[in-house]
N, C-alpha and C positions, 0 to 999 in steps of 0.2 A: 524644545526641551530646555528646562532651566538648568542652571549650573549644579544645583544640588542633585537633581535627578541624574544628570550626566556623570557626576562623581560616583553615585551609587552604582550606576550601570558599569562604569569602568572598574569599580571594585569587584563586582560580580565576575566580570570577564577575567580580571587578573587572578581572582581566586581559583578559577579553572586552570589557568596557565601555570600557576605556582603550586598546585596541589601536589603533596609529597607522599601520598599513600593511595591505595586503591579506593578505600572507603571515603577518603577525603575528596578524591576526584568525583565520586558519585554524588556526594553531598553538594559539592560546588556546582556541578552540572545541573542538578535538580533546582538549586536556587536560581541559577541563570535562566533555565528553561521557564521557570515560574514567572520571570519578569516580562516575558513576551515582547522582547525588544528586537528590532531588526538588526541592530548592531551586533547581536549575538550570533547571527547566522554563520559567519566564517568559523568561529571557534566551535560551534555546535557541529558543523560539518566535519571539522578536524577530529573531533572526539569520536566520530563514527569509525575512524581508522585505528583507534586505540584498542588494545587487547583487554577491554574492560566491558563486558556485556551490560552490567548495571548502568554504567555511565552512558553507553550507547542507547539503551532504552530511554533514559532521561533526555538525551539529545534528540532522539526521534520525536518524542512527545513535544519537546520545545519547538522543533521545526514544524510539526503539524499544527501546533497552536498559532505560530506566526503565519502559516498559510501561504498565500500566493507569493509574497515577496521572497520566499525561500525556494521557489520552484526552479528558477533559472540558475541560481548559484549551485543548487544540488545537481542539476543536469550538467553544468559546466565542470563539475569536479568529480563526476563518477569515475571510480577507479577500476580499470579493467583487470588489474592484477591482484589487488587486495579484495578477495571475495567476501571477507567479513564486512569490510566497509561498504562494498557494493550492495550486499544484502540489506544492511541497515538503511542505506540511501534509498533503495527501492521501497523499503517499508515506509520511509518518510513520504516519498512520492505517492505511494498507494494511499496513505492516510490523508494526504492533502486532497487528492482526487482531481487535481487540475488537469484538464485535457492536454496541456502542453507536455505532460509526462506520458501521454498515451503511447507514443511510438516506442519509447524505451520499455514500457511495461509489456507491450505486445511482443517485442523481440525477446525480452528477458524471460517471459513466461514460456515461450516456445523453445528457446535456444541456449539459455545460459548454462554454463558448465555446473554451476553450484545449485543444488536442489533447494537450498534456503532462499536463493534469489528467485528461482522459478516459483516457489511457493508464495513468496510475498507479492510477486507481480501478478500471479493468477488471482489471488484474492482481491488485489487492488482493482483489477479490471471490472469488477462488479460494482464499484463505487465511484465511478467517474462523475464529475459534476457536468452533466451534459448541457445544462442551461448556458454554459459559456461558449457553446458552439452554435453555428447556424443550423436551421432545420435540415438543410441539404447535407451538411457535414455530418450531422448526427446519424442519419440513416445508414450511410456507408460505414461509419466508424463502429456503430453498434453491431452491424453484420460481421465486421472483421473481428470484433471482440468475441462474438459468439463462435465463430469458426476456430479461433485460437483456443478458446476454452474447451471446445469439443476435442481438439487435438491434445490439449494438456490433460484432459480427464483420463487419458490413457498413458500418462507418464509412469515410468517404472517405480518411482517413489510414491508410496501411499500418501505421504503428507502433502505432496503436490496435487495428487488427485483429489484429496480432501479440499484443498484450497480452490481447485477448479469448480467443485460443487458450490462452494460459498460464492464464488464469482458468478456462476450461472444463476444462482438464486437472486443475487443482487440485480443482475441484468434482467431477469424475468420480471421483477417488480417494476423496473423502469419501462420496459417495452409494453407491459400491460397498461400502464398509465398513458403511454404515448399512442396506444392503439395499434402497435405493430402486429401484423397478422401472423408473424412467426413465433408468437408467444407459445403456441402449441408445440412448435419444434423444440423449444427450450425444455418444456415439460416432458416431452417425449424422450429427449436425451437423458434427462435426469431419471426418468423411469427406467431407462435402459441400464443406467449405472446401478440403480437400486436392485435390478434383477440379476446383473452379471458380476458385480463387484465382489471380490473374494475377501477383502479386508473389512471386518465388521464395522470399524469406526467410520469408514467412507460410506458403507452401505447405510448405516444409521443416519449419517449426515444427509445423504440423498433423500431418505425417507422424510426427514424433517423438512428439507427444502420443498419437497412435493406438497406436504401438508400446509406449509406456510404460503406457498404460491397459490394453492387452491383457495385458502382462506382469504388471501389478499385479492384474488380475482372476484370473490363474492362481495367484497366490501365496496 
């Protein structure tokens, strides 16, 4: 990195640290996120804990764009007490899709106190980058994901059940490509959701997932 680039990066980071208004913070975080620099990871993670949803959304987007280098720092700073920050962090891990975040996504989807955390984790389980695991690891991990998503599809919060359907749809596309013979089990469970779900939005999302998976299977 040349000195001019380093100076600009430092200015972007300092602008976030020195922001003196809610909108000013949002704008500064957006500018920093757009730079896609690894040096921004610590401050972007810090922003997740601020009481500013707009800035948190921008910080998540920035972390997702940075990708793999952000995974371990996010995992190491997960806040068990600030559920807002934890929800945003889970959303970042879900967006990156790195399998190093798989364990926390599985646990969070099934057990976290906050429904926003469970929702983000459930959705993210459908979009893991499985190519980063060995073939032997993938088979077991995908089966665990399926089992957790089946469990989460019965969550008392409808938004979490909705996210579980999205996760199942994403998993169904992957196992279809990899030739897993339990693709039909995924379809069967989504059919069950479509038939028994009482919330219209979740039922409609299940019907869409079924259509999409059948279409994907034919291709």
